[in-house]
DRENSE-911700 format. One record per residue (C-alpha): residue number from 1; x, y, z. Coordinates in steps of 0.05 Angstrom, whole numbers, plus 5000, padded with zeros to 4 digits. Each point is the difference from the previous one (the first is absolute). Example, Ala and Ser with C-alpha at 12.3 -4.5 7.8 and 13.67 -1.06 7.14 Angstrom:
<kolzas>
+------+------+------+------+
| guse |    x |    y |    z |
+------+------+------+------+
|    1 | 5246 | 4910 | 5156 |
|    2 | 5027 | 5069 | 4987 |
+------+------+------+------+
</kolzas>
This chain:
<kolzas>
+------+------+------+------+
| guse |    x |    y |    z |
+------+------+------+------+
|    1 | 8202 | 1029 | 1424 |
|    2 | 5069 | 4974 | 5014 |
|    3 | 5029 | 5059 | 4963 |
|    4 | 4960 | 5047 | 5044 |
|    5 | 5025 | 4965 | 5063 |
|    6 | 5072 | 5004 | 4975 |
|    7 | 4991 | 5074 | 4986 |
|    8 | 4973 | 5013 | 5070 |
|    9 | 5057 | 4959 | 5030 |
|   10 | 5052 | 5036 | 4958 |
|   11 | 4973 | 5068 | 5019 |
|   12 | 4998 | 4980 | 5073 |
|   13 | 5072 | 4977 | 4997 |
|   14 | 5020 | 5065 | 4966 |
|   15 | 4965 | 5042 | 5052 |
|   16 | 5031 | 4959 | 5056 |
|   17 | 5069 | 5009 | 4970 |
|   18 | 4990 | 5075 | 5008 |
|   19 | 4993 | 4988 | 5075 |
|   20 | 5071 | 4975 | 5003 |
|   21 | 5023 | 5070 | 4983 |
|   22 | 4955 | 5030 | 5054 |
|   23 | 5049 | 4984 | 5056 |
|   24 | 5047 | 5057 | 4984 |
|   25 | 4947 | 5050 | 4979 |
|   26 | 4951 | 4986 | 5056 |
|   27 | 5055 | 5003 | 5052 |
|   28 | 5008 | 5073 | 4984 |
|   29 | 4936 | 5022 | 4968 |
|   30 | 4953 | 4976 | 5055 |
|   31 | 5041 | 5032 | 5055 |
|   32 | 4996 | 5069 | 4969 |
|   33 | 4964 | 5036 | 4944 |
|   34 | 5033 | 4991 | 4932 |
|   35 | 5005 | 5075 | 4992 |
|   36 | 5052 | 5002 | 5056 |
|   37 | 5040 | 4939 | 4978 |
|   38 | 5074 | 5004 | 4986 |
|   39 | 5016 | 5011 | 4926 |
|   40 | 5027 | 4929 | 4988 |
|   41 | 4943 | 4967 | 5039 |
|   42 | 4948 | 5043 | 4964 |
|   43 | 5028 | 4982 | 4932 |
|   44 | 5001 | 4926 | 5017 |
|   45 | 4929 | 5001 | 5027 |
|   46 | 4976 | 5038 | 4938 |
|   47 | 5030 | 4947 | 4954 |
|   48 | 4965 | 4945 | 5039 |
|   49 | 4935 | 5040 | 4996 |
|   50 | 5005 | 5008 | 4925 |
|   51 | 5013 | 4925 | 4994 |
|   52 | 4937 | 4987 | 5040 |
|   53 | 4959 | 5046 | 4955 |
|   54 | 5025 | 4966 | 4937 |
|   55 | 4987 | 4930 | 5026 |
|   56 | 4929 | 5015 | 5023 |
|   57 | 4984 | 5038 | 4936 |
|   58 | 5025 | 4940 | 4960 |
|   59 | 4956 | 4954 | 5042 |
|   60 | 4940 | 5046 | 4986 |
|   61 | 5015 | 4998 | 4926 |
|   62 | 5001 | 4924 | 5003 |
|   63 | 4932 | 4997 | 5034 |
|   64 | 4970 | 5048 | 4949 |
|   65 | 5029 | 4960 | 4942 |
|   66 | 4971 | 4937 | 5031 |
|   67 | 4932 | 5034 | 5005 |
|   68 | 5004 | 5023 | 4927 |
|   69 | 5016 | 4931 | 4973 |
|   70 | 4958 | 4956 | 5045 |
|   71 | 4940 | 5046 | 4996 |
|   72 | 4997 | 4991 | 4925 |
|   73 | 5018 | 5073 | 4990 |
|   74 | 5010 | 4998 | 4925 |
|   75 | 4938 | 5025 | 4962 |
|   76 | 4956 | 4983 | 5060 |
|   77 | 4941 | 5037 | 5028 |
|   78 | 5026 | 5023 | 5068 |
|   79 | 4957 | 5059 | 5019 |
|   80 | 4949 | 5050 | 4975 |
|   81 | 5038 | 5063 | 5021 |
|   82 | 5064 | 4983 | 4962 |
|   83 | 4963 | 5001 | 4934 |
|   84 | 4969 | 5067 | 5017 |
|   85 | 5067 | 5032 | 5017 |
|   86 | 5038 | 4972 | 4941 |
|   87 | 4942 | 5013 | 4952 |
|   88 | 4995 | 5072 | 5023 |
|   89 | 5074 | 5009 | 4988 |
|   90 | 4993 | 4973 | 4929 |
|   91 | 4943 | 5048 | 4986 |
|   92 | 5042 | 5057 | 5028 |
|   93 | 5057 | 4980 | 4953 |
|   94 | 4951 | 5005 | 4943 |
|   95 | 4977 | 5069 | 5022 |
|   96 | 4937 | 4985 | 5041 |
|   97 | 4998 | 5031 | 5069 |
|   98 | 4972 | 4966 | 5062 |
|   99 | 4941 | 5038 | 5031 |
|  100 | 4986 | 5036 | 4934 |
|  101 | 4994 | 4943 | 4951 |
|  102 | 4985 | 4942 | 5048 |
|  103 | 4986 | 4989 | 5073 |
|  104 | 5060 | 4988 | 5046 |
|  105 | 4989 | 5004 | 5074 |
|  106 | 5072 | 4999 | 5023 |
|  107 | 5052 | 5057 | 4997 |
|  108 | 5035 | 5001 | 4932 |
|  109 | 5073 | 4984 | 5017 |
|  110 | 4993 | 4924 | 4989 |
|  111 | 4986 | 5015 | 4927 |
|  112 | 5066 | 5037 | 4997 |
|  113 | 5038 | 4945 | 5036 |
|  114 | 4975 | 4952 | 4947 |
|  115 | 5013 | 5044 | 4939 |
|  116 | 5066 | 4967 | 4978 |
|  117 | 4965 | 4932 | 4997 |
|  118 | 4939 | 5031 | 4965 |
|  119 | 5048 | 5026 | 4947 |
|  120 | 5032 | 4932 | 4993 |
|  121 | 4931 | 4969 | 4989 |
|  122 | 4996 | 5032 | 4931 |
|  123 | 5057 | 4954 | 4979 |
|  124 | 4992 | 4937 | 5043 |
|  125 | 4925 | 5000 | 5009 |
|  126 | 4963 | 5015 | 5064 |
|  127 | 5006 | 4930 | 5030 |
|  128 | 5076 | 4999 | 4999 |
|  129 | 5005 | 5072 | 5023 |
|  130 | 4953 | 4987 | 5058 |
|  131 | 5042 | 4941 | 5022 |
|  132 | 5063 | 5042 | 4998 |
|  133 | 4964 | 5052 | 5043 |
|  134 | 4981 | 4947 | 5050 |
|  135 | 5073 | 4979 | 5009 |
|  136 | 5020 | 5073 | 5006 |
|  137 | 4954 | 5004 | 5061 |
|  138 | 5043 | 4944 | 5031 |
|  139 | 5062 | 5042 | 4988 |
|  140 | 4967 | 5060 | 5034 |
|  141 | 4982 | 4958 | 5060 |
|  142 | 5072 | 4974 | 5008 |
|  143 | 5023 | 5073 | 4994 |
|  144 | 4954 | 5018 | 5057 |
|  145 | 5033 | 4947 | 5044 |
|  146 | 5068 | 5031 | 4984 |
|  147 | 4973 | 5070 | 5016 |
|  148 | 4975 | 4978 | 5068 |
|  149 | 5070 | 4972 | 5013 |
|  150 | 5032 | 5065 | 4977 |
|  151 | 4957 | 5039 | 5050 |
|  152 | 5025 | 4958 | 5059 |
|  153 | 5069 | 4983 | 4974 |
|  154 | 5035 | 5038 | 5057 |
|  155 | 4963 | 4961 | 5054 |
|  156 | 5024 | 4936 | 5031 |
|  157 | 5004 | 4940 | 4954 |
|  158 | 4943 | 4965 | 5038 |
|  159 | 4955 | 5060 | 4988 |
|  160 | 5017 | 5000 | 4926 |
|  161 | 4983 | 4926 | 4996 |
|  162 | 4933 | 5012 | 5033 |
|  163 | 4981 | 5060 | 4957 |
|  164 | 5019 | 4970 | 4933 |
|  165 | 4975 | 4930 | 5018 |
|  166 | 4932 | 5023 | 5022 |
|  167 | 4994 | 5044 | 4938 |
|  168 | 5022 | 4944 | 4953 |
|  169 | 4960 | 4943 | 5028 |
|  170 | 4936 | 5036 | 5020 |
|  171 | 4939 | 4969 | 4968 |
|  172 | 4979 | 5069 | 4976 |
|  173 | 5066 | 5012 | 4963 |
|  174 | 4996 | 4934 | 4963 |
|  175 | 4926 | 5000 | 4983 |
|  176 | 4997 | 5072 | 4977 |
|  177 | 5056 | 4983 | 4951 |
|  178 | 4966 | 4943 | 4964 |
|  179 | 4977 | 5046 | 4944 |
|  180 | 4992 | 5075 | 4983 |
|  181 | 4973 | 5031 | 5064 |
|  182 | 5010 | 5068 | 5031 |
|  183 | 5032 | 4983 | 5067 |
|  184 | 5072 | 4985 | 4976 |
|  185 | 5004 | 5067 | 4963 |
|  186 | 4968 | 5037 | 5058 |
|  187 | 5050 | 4969 | 5048 |
|  188 | 5058 | 5016 | 4953 |
|  189 | 4983 | 5075 | 4997 |
|  190 | 4989 | 5004 | 5076 |
|  191 | 5066 | 4966 | 5016 |
|  192 | 5038 | 5046 | 4953 |
|  193 | 4966 | 5059 | 5033 |
|  194 | 5024 | 4975 | 5069 |
|  195 | 5071 | 4991 | 4973 |
|  196 | 4999 | 5073 | 4978 |
|  197 | 4973 | 5022 | 5067 |
|  198 | 5047 | 4962 | 5046 |
|  199 | 5075 | 5005 | 5011 |
|  200 | 5014 | 4937 | 5039 |
|  201 | 4951 | 5001 | 5058 |
|  202 | 4988 | 5075 | 4997 |
|  203 | 4967 | 5052 | 4955 |
|  204 | 5043 | 5028 | 4945 |
|  205 | 5022 | 5073 | 5003 |
|  206 | 4999 | 5006 | 4924 |
|  207 | 4942 | 5042 | 4974 |
|  208 | 5006 | 4966 | 4932 |
|  209 | 4991 | 4932 | 5030 |
|  210 | 4939 | 5023 | 5039 |
|  211 | 4969 | 5025 | 4935 |
|  212 | 5016 | 4934 | 4966 |
|  213 | 4970 | 4962 | 5059 |
|  214 | 4935 | 5038 | 4990 |
|  215 | 5003 | 4990 | 4924 |
|  216 | 5005 | 4924 | 5007 |
|  217 | 4943 | 5000 | 5049 |
|  218 | 4961 | 5039 | 4948 |
|  219 | 5017 | 4947 | 4949 |
|  220 | 4978 | 4946 | 5049 |
|  221 | 4934 | 5037 | 5009 |
|  222 | 4991 | 5002 | 4925 |
|  223 | 5009 | 4924 | 5001 |
|  224 | 4950 | 4987 | 5057 |
|  225 | 4969 | 5049 | 5049 |
|  226 | 5023 | 4957 | 5059 |
|  227 | 5067 | 5037 | 4996 |
|  228 | 4968 | 5054 | 5042 |
|  229 | 5007 | 4955 | 5061 |
|  230 | 5077 | 4993 | 5004 |
|  231 | 5004 | 5072 | 4975 |
|  232 | 4958 | 5021 | 5060 |
|  233 | 5049 | 4960 | 5045 |
|  234 | 5058 | 5039 | 4971 |
|  235 | 4964 | 5067 | 5011 |
|  236 | 4987 | 4980 | 5072 |
|  237 | 5073 | 4984 | 5012 |
|  238 | 5022 | 5064 | 4966 |
|  239 | 4956 | 5041 | 5046 |
|  240 | 5057 | 4999 | 5051 |
|  241 | 5047 | 5035 | 4951 |
|  242 | 4958 | 5062 | 4987 |
|  243 | 4960 | 5023 | 4940 |
|  244 | 5056 | 5006 | 4948 |
|  245 | 5015 | 4926 | 4991 |
|  246 | 4926 | 4984 | 5001 |
|  247 | 4984 | 5053 | 4947 |
|  248 | 5054 | 4973 | 4954 |
|  249 | 4974 | 4929 | 5004 |
|  250 | 4928 | 5021 | 4992 |
|  251 | 5018 | 5046 | 4942 |
|  252 | 5039 | 4944 | 4967 |
|  253 | 4941 | 4952 | 5007 |
|  254 | 4953 | 5050 | 4967 |
|  255 | 5049 | 5011 | 4943 |
|  256 | 5012 | 4925 | 4992 |
|  257 | 4926 | 4982 | 4999 |
|  258 | 4982 | 5056 | 4951 |
|  259 | 5058 | 4984 | 4954 |
|  260 | 4979 | 4927 | 4995 |
|  261 | 4925 | 5015 | 4994 |
|  262 | 4999 | 5066 | 4962 |
|  263 | 4986 | 4974 | 4929 |
|  264 | 4944 | 4957 | 5026 |
|  265 | 4969 | 5055 | 5043 |
|  266 | 5002 | 5050 | 4942 |
|  267 | 4970 | 4948 | 4953 |
|  268 | 4939 | 4989 | 5044 |
|  269 | 5001 | 5037 | 5067 |
|  270 | 4929 | 4983 | 5021 |
|  271 | 5005 | 4927 | 4981 |
|  272 | 5068 | 4994 | 5034 |
|  273 | 4971 | 5025 | 5066 |
|  274 | 4937 | 4958 | 4993 |
|  275 | 5035 | 4935 | 4984 |
|  276 | 5063 | 5004 | 5043 |
|  277 | 4970 | 5035 | 5061 |
|  278 | 4925 | 4994 | 5003 |
|  279 | 4991 | 4930 | 4972 |
|  280 | 5055 | 4973 | 5045 |
|  281 | 4970 | 5034 | 5060 |
|  282 | 4930 | 4971 | 4991 |
|  283 | 5017 | 4932 | 4969 |
|  284 | 4963 | 4941 | 5030 |
|  285 | 5033 | 4953 | 5049 |
|  286 | 5034 | 4935 | 4982 |
|  287 | 5058 | 4954 | 5017 |
|  288 | 5024 | 4972 | 5066 |
|  289 | 4962 | 5010 | 5066 |
|  290 | 5035 | 5032 | 5060 |
|  291 | 5032 | 4938 | 5033 |
|  292 | 5030 | 4977 | 4933 |
|  293 | 5025 | 5071 | 4986 |
|  294 | 5035 | 5000 | 5068 |
|  295 | 5032 | 4933 | 4985 |
|  296 | 5019 | 5020 | 4929 |
|  297 | 5034 | 5064 | 5024 |
|  298 | 5048 | 4960 | 5043 |
|  299 | 5030 | 4974 | 4935 |
|  300 | 5001 | 4928 | 5025 |
|  301 | 4983 | 4953 | 4942 |
|  302 | 4935 | 4960 | 5005 |
|  303 | 4980 | 5033 | 5066 |
|  304 | 4941 | 5037 | 4970 |
|  305 | 4977 | 4936 | 4966 |
|  306 | 5005 | 4964 | 5066 |
|  307 | 4958 | 5054 | 5034 |
|  308 | 4948 | 4996 | 4944 |
|  309 | 4993 | 4925 | 5013 |
|  310 | 4989 | 5012 | 5074 |
|  311 | 5063 | 4964 | 5021 |
|  312 | 5015 | 5006 | 5075 |
|  313 | 5074 | 4994 | 4984 |
|  314 | 4996 | 5060 | 4952 |
|  315 | 4964 | 5041 | 5053 |
|  316 | 5053 | 4980 | 5052 |
|  317 | 5058 | 5020 | 4954 |
|  318 | 4967 | 5067 | 4983 |
|  319 | 4988 | 5014 | 5074 |
|  320 | 5072 | 4983 | 5018 |
|  321 | 5028 | 5044 | 4944 |
|  322 | 4956 | 5059 | 5019 |
|  323 | 5018 | 4993 | 5074 |
|  324 | 5075 | 4995 | 4985 |
|  325 | 4998 | 5061 | 4954 |
|  326 | 4958 | 5040 | 5049 |
|  327 | 5046 | 4983 | 5058 |
|  328 | 5063 | 5017 | 4960 |
|  329 | 4969 | 5066 | 4978 |
|  330 | 4981 | 5020 | 5071 |
|  331 | 5069 | 4982 | 5029 |
|  332 | 5035 | 5036 | 4943 |
|  333 | 4958 | 5062 | 5010 |
|  334 | 5011 | 5000 | 5075 |
|  335 | 5075 | 4999 | 4988 |
|  336 | 4998 | 5061 | 4955 |
|  337 | 5034 | 5044 | 5053 |
|  338 | 5058 | 4952 | 5009 |
|  339 | 5004 | 4985 | 4925 |
|  340 | 4963 | 5055 | 4961 |
|  341 | 4965 | 4979 | 4935 |
|  342 | 5039 | 5030 | 4943 |
|  343 | 4963 | 5027 | 4939 |
|  344 | 5004 | 4935 | 4960 |
|  345 | 4971 | 4961 | 5058 |
|  346 | 4945 | 5052 | 5010 |
|  347 | 4981 | 4997 | 4926 |
|  348 | 5001 | 4924 | 5006 |
|  349 | 4954 | 5006 | 5060 |
|  350 | 4948 | 5048 | 4972 |
|  351 | 4996 | 4969 | 4930 |
|  352 | 4975 | 4930 | 5018 |
|  353 | 4953 | 5030 | 5051 |
|  354 | 4967 | 5045 | 4948 |
|  355 | 5003 | 4949 | 4944 |
|  356 | 4974 | 4943 | 5043 |
|  357 | 4942 | 5040 | 5029 |
|  358 | 4980 | 5026 | 4930 |
|  359 | 5001 | 4930 | 4970 |
|  360 | 4961 | 4970 | 5058 |
|  361 | 4943 | 5051 | 4993 |
|  362 | 5002 | 5005 | 4924 |
|  363 | 4935 | 4981 | 4964 |
|  364 | 5039 | 4951 | 4958 |
|  365 | 5059 | 4954 | 5014 |
|  366 | 5031 | 4950 | 4952 |
|  367 | 5056 | 4950 | 5005 |
|  368 | 5054 | 5046 | 4972 |
|  369 | 4987 | 5059 | 5046 |
|  370 | 5048 | 4976 | 5053 |
|  371 | 5057 | 5009 | 4950 |
|  372 | 4997 | 5074 | 5019 |
|  373 | 5006 | 4984 | 5074 |
|  374 | 5061 | 4955 | 4993 |
|  375 | 5057 | 5052 | 4996 |
|  376 | 4975 | 5041 | 5058 |
|  377 | 4988 | 4939 | 5044 |
|  378 | 5071 | 4977 | 4984 |
|  379 | 5030 | 5067 | 5018 |
|  380 | 4960 | 5004 | 5064 |
|  381 | 5021 | 4931 | 5025 |
|  382 | 5072 | 5015 | 4984 |
|  383 | 4995 | 5066 | 5039 |
|  384 | 4968 | 4966 | 5060 |
|  385 | 5056 | 4949 | 5001 |
|  386 | 5051 | 5056 | 5009 |
|  387 | 4962 | 5026 | 5060 |
|  388 | 4989 | 4932 | 5032 |
|  389 | 5070 | 4972 | 4992 |
|  390 | 5028 | 5035 | 5062 |
|  391 | 4945 | 4968 | 5041 |
|  392 | 5014 | 4931 | 4971 |
|  393 | 5074 | 5009 | 5015 |
|  394 | 4986 | 5000 | 5075 |
|  395 | 4953 | 4941 | 5000 |
|  396 | 5023 | 4931 | 5022 |
|  397 | 5067 | 4973 | 5022 |
|  398 | 5028 | 4985 | 4931 |
|  399 | 5066 | 5031 | 4978 |
|  400 | 4992 | 5058 | 4951 |
|  401 | 5030 | 4961 | 4942 |
|  402 | 4953 | 4941 | 5013 |
|  403 | 4940 | 5046 | 5007 |
|  404 | 5016 | 5034 | 4934 |
|  405 | 5008 | 4933 | 4965 |
|  406 | 4934 | 4975 | 5027 |
|  407 | 4964 | 5065 | 4980 |
|  408 | 5029 | 5001 | 4930 |
|  409 | 4984 | 4926 | 4991 |
|  410 | 4928 | 5010 | 5023 |
|  411 | 4991 | 5058 | 4951 |
|  412 | 5029 | 4963 | 4941 |
|  413 | 4959 | 4938 | 5017 |
|  414 | 4936 | 5041 | 5003 |
|  415 | 5014 | 5032 | 4932 |
|  416 | 5017 | 4932 | 4971 |
|  417 | 4933 | 4974 | 5025 |
|  418 | 4966 | 5061 | 4969 |
|  419 | 5036 | 4985 | 4934 |
|  420 | 4978 | 4927 | 5003 |
|  421 | 4928 | 5021 | 5012 |
|  422 | 5002 | 5048 | 4941 |
|  423 | 5028 | 4946 | 4954 |
|  424 | 4948 | 4951 | 5025 |
|  425 | 4944 | 5050 | 4984 |
|  426 | 5029 | 5015 | 4931 |
|  427 | 5003 | 4926 | 4984 |
|  428 | 4927 | 4992 | 5020 |
|  429 | 4975 | 5057 | 4957 |
|  430 | 4954 | 4975 | 4945 |
|  431 | 5027 | 5004 | 4929 |
|  432 | 4971 | 5061 | 4966 |
|  433 | 4951 | 4985 | 4943 |
|  434 | 5025 | 5003 | 4928 |
|  435 | 4941 | 5014 | 4954 |
|  436 | 5033 | 5036 | 4942 |
|  437 | 4992 | 4941 | 4953 |
|  438 | 4927 | 4995 | 5017 |
|  439 | 4989 | 5071 | 4979 |
|  440 | 5041 | 4994 | 4937 |
|  441 | 4962 | 4938 | 4978 |
|  442 | 4932 | 5030 | 5013 |
|  443 | 5007 | 5070 | 4972 |
|  444 | 5021 | 5020 | 4930 |
|  445 | 5062 | 5044 | 4992 |
|  446 | 4962 | 5062 | 4981 |
|  447 | 4943 | 5045 | 5026 |
|  448 | 4983 | 5032 | 5066 |
|  449 | 5005 | 4956 | 5062 |
|  450 | 4973 | 5025 | 5067 |
|  451 | 5037 | 4971 | 5060 |
|  452 | 4974 | 5005 | 5071 |
|  453 | 5072 | 4986 | 5024 |
|  454 | 5054 | 5039 | 4962 |
|  455 | 5053 | 4947 | 5017 |
|  456 | 4962 | 4952 | 4954 |
|  457 | 5009 | 5047 | 4942 |
|  458 | 5073 | 5014 | 5017 |
|  459 | 5019 | 4926 | 5006 |
|  460 | 4962 | 4986 | 4935 |
|  461 | 5040 | 5055 | 4964 |
|  462 | 4933 | 5031 | 4981 |
|  463 | 5000 | 5061 | 5045 |
|  464 | 5005 | 5050 | 4943 |
|  465 | 4944 | 4990 | 4950 |
|  466 | 5017 | 4994 | 4926 |
|  467 | 4940 | 5042 | 4978 |
|  468 | 4972 | 5067 | 5022 |
|  469 | 4938 | 5015 | 5042 |
|  470 | 5013 | 4947 | 5053 |
|  471 | 4983 | 5015 | 5073 |
|  472 | 5060 | 5018 | 5043 |
|  473 | 4986 | 4961 | 5064 |
|  474 | 5061 | 4998 | 5044 |
|  475 | 4968 | 4992 | 5069 |
|  476 | 4930 | 4972 | 4998 |
|  477 | 4993 | 5001 | 5076 |
|  478 | 5032 | 5069 | 5005 |
|  479 | 4951 | 5029 | 4950 |
|  480 | 4944 | 4966 | 5039 |
|  481 | 5024 | 5031 | 5065 |
|  482 | 5006 | 5070 | 4970 |
|  483 | 4928 | 4998 | 4973 |
|  484 | 4969 | 4966 | 5061 |
|  485 | 5029 | 5043 | 5057 |
|  486 | 5057 | 4953 | 5017 |
|  487 | 4959 | 4936 | 5001 |
|  488 | 5020 | 4941 | 4958 |
|  489 | 4957 | 4941 | 4976 |
|  490 | 4941 | 5016 | 5046 |
|  491 | 4925 | 5001 | 4990 |
|  492 | 5004 | 5075 | 4989 |
|  493 | 5037 | 4988 | 4934 |
|  494 | 4938 | 4974 | 4966 |
|  495 | 4960 | 5063 | 5017 |
|  496 | 5054 | 5049 | 4979 |
|  497 | 4977 | 5023 | 4932 |
|  498 | 5064 | 5035 | 4980 |
|  499 | 5043 | 4939 | 5018 |
|  500 | 4954 | 4953 | 4961 |
|  501 | 5001 | 5046 | 4940 |
|  502 | 5077 | 5000 | 5000 |
|  503 | 5001 | 4924 | 5005 |
|  504 | 4949 | 4994 | 4944 |
|  505 | 5044 | 5043 | 4956 |
|  506 | 5060 | 4955 | 5016 |
|  507 | 4961 | 4937 | 4980 |
|  508 | 4968 | 5029 | 4937 |
|  509 | 5069 | 5023 | 4975 |
|  510 | 5031 | 4931 | 5008 |
|  511 | 5005 | 4939 | 4956 |
|  512 | 5016 | 4956 | 5059 |
|  513 | 4991 | 5006 | 5075 |
|  514 | 5046 | 4963 | 5050 |
|  515 | 4975 | 4998 | 5072 |
|  516 | 5042 | 4971 | 5056 |
|  517 | 4959 | 5015 | 5063 |
|  518 | 4926 | 5001 | 5020 |
|  519 | 4948 | 5042 | 4966 |
|  520 | 5045 | 5062 | 5008 |
|  521 | 4942 | 5046 | 5015 |
|  522 | 4962 | 4990 | 4935 |
|  523 | 4925 | 5010 | 5005 |
|  524 | 4948 | 4953 | 4969 |
|  525 | 4996 | 5040 | 4936 |
|  526 | 5075 | 4996 | 4987 |
|  527 | 5001 | 4926 | 5018 |
|  528 | 4941 | 4988 | 4952 |
|  529 | 5037 | 5038 | 4944 |
|  530 | 5061 | 4956 | 5010 |
|  531 | 4958 | 4936 | 4997 |
|  532 | 4961 | 5021 | 4938 |
|  533 | 5055 | 5031 | 4958 |
|  534 | 5059 | 4956 | 5020 |
|  535 | 5013 | 4925 | 5002 |
|  536 | 5033 | 4975 | 5063 |
|  537 | 5059 | 4953 | 4993 |
|  538 | 4993 | 4935 | 5038 |
|  539 | 5048 | 4957 | 5041 |
|  540 | 5046 | 5057 | 5022 |
|  541 | 5045 | 4992 | 5062 |
|  542 | 5002 | 5039 | 5065 |
|  543 | 4933 | 5035 | 4993 |
|  544 | 5021 | 5036 | 4937 |
|  545 | 4942 | 5023 | 4956 |
|  546 | 5010 | 5020 | 4927 |
|  547 | 4944 | 5030 | 4958 |
|  548 | 5008 | 5005 | 4924 |
|  549 | 4958 | 5037 | 4949 |
|  550 | 4981 | 4958 | 4940 |
|  551 | 5030 | 5053 | 4954 |
|  552 | 5066 | 4997 | 5037 |
|  553 | 5002 | 4924 | 4997 |
|  554 | 4987 | 5001 | 4925 |
+------+------+------+------+
</kolzas>
């Protein structure tokens, strides 16, 4: 704990040391837009901005490393989804296609992102390769912090601090990086698309860059369909520039999505549409209720937990944050004639509006969803600061230099507090369960093993069976959703004949069955078959259930 405190203090001191260099840059950059600065002043401000980006990215890397080590990352069971994504990539590496050979209810690009690690797993084993992939996700998230900084690098240093700091220390950024999840890769593709689109604060005049912008949005859509929301924001902003720019971006998006998805669509066109589109559209609800979603989307650590507990303090903080953001947005919008919103600011305004509304009304919402909101919220707050700074400059009787010092100190202090809250939450996270030894001790090293959670098989280095004829179950819940009209683990599962027949085939083809959750939708006949043809291991931790055939045990 002392080490954590020292790390927070060291990071705070590093960030505050940056403020000592703000005096020269803020004296010029806050008085006038950076685009009109004198060459020497602009170069000096840009150097300071790059230093800020590097320092905050390094702080984010430190928090993510802390999360990885304190959370018991190595060979631990973090999630259900990460096993599905990495397992699907391993199957793809061995020639099995999602949608055609097994159910997979997300777009296919995550299996491509993971392919290098799937290839390595043939040498190192699936457990080590999966751990390497988890740490790669941390690198992607740090890269996203840098990309947000690159987008706003020509703004005032204070705006750069706000944008990169909010992105780096948002609860969504940190929690969506704890293992292999879609949000970091989705954000990466969207930010690269925005970098292709924008030249400083304006839209590029390069047709090639417009095409590449669309292509990266297409790649983002092939990672997760949410990419349509910031893409729609870009299309709205481009509507002022006529049809040509819009057509190039839309055309590039179509080409990018088709290029990333083509082999999978050709392999199983009907299944691709059913699993990626229909099943997602009708899936049953789950996750956080509306008030917690609202708190989670702010990115403030532990606020959604506080709301869930009914804390008056949490409700007060959420209300104050929403009032402050709403007031700043209204004032900034009313000043648009004096200080017009440039394209980057308009994209930053539309994106969180569309993303936030979509996530608030979505049937499902889980803890890592706010990782997609973080970059757009950071860009929006940075943009609003640029529009509000002239108003702040005329408030109070303080001298300009004193006012700038107070403002910069307040911003850095707020971000330091946010960093401290993130570290505090990371420290309080429970250590992820390690159950690989339990599986290895209970199950012989041969035969077919059916896992309800693919991460169990991956961390046990038993994902690829050593004999033929074994069931290929990558996503138990995904297959369940596909066969039961989007519903998962509901009463309707037991009356779905096709689903029960599929599950019965899985069980009868297996020498051992490993269940991690509840009854997983099995009907009484399948439960009875398990109990009569398998022996259940006793005294297993964390609700784990292992069933062994007598022949397999012998």
